[in-house]
C-alpha positions, 0 to 999 in steps of 0.5 A: 500500500502506498504511503500518503504524502503530505505534499499531495494534500497541499497540492490539492489545497492549492488547486482548490485555492486557485479555483476560488481565488478569482472570486476572492479577488473579484475576477468574476462578474455578477453572473459568476462567470470568469472575467478576463484571462487571469480568472480563466487561467486560475480556474483551468489551472486550479481544476488541473492541479486539484485533479492531479492532487486527487489522483496522487491519493489513488496512485503514485506516478512520476508524471503527476509531479512533473505535471505539477512542476510544469503547471507551477512554471506556467503560473509563474510566467502567466502574468507576463504571458497573459499580460495581467501584471497590472493587477498585483493580487493576481500576479502575486497569487500566480507567483506564490502558487506556482512556486509552491507547486514547484517546491512541493513536486520537486520535494516529492521527486527528490525524496523518491530518488534519495537513499533515505526518504525525506519527511 
């Protein structure tokens, strides 16, 4: 049986936060649909990140953590790629969430290949 990793739980929580963050920061209109590229970016990335975090509960594959690193990298560059750097809340949300995803996924990948498991 696979040992549960706390990093998978945090990745799932980050995904849920990404889904909710446009509502928190005012990125949705009165009809609750996303407004603009940042809100759609957080919604789609959040759905994928939450799905990857949930999938990691059921089975462990290296591609899940590698996908988290790629999504974290995308979140870090997305404020400039999608041109929403004028909104500091969205920009910092993307940078911090992306950095956390990269750190957590790298931690799991490095722990998988080290002779002694990391906590």
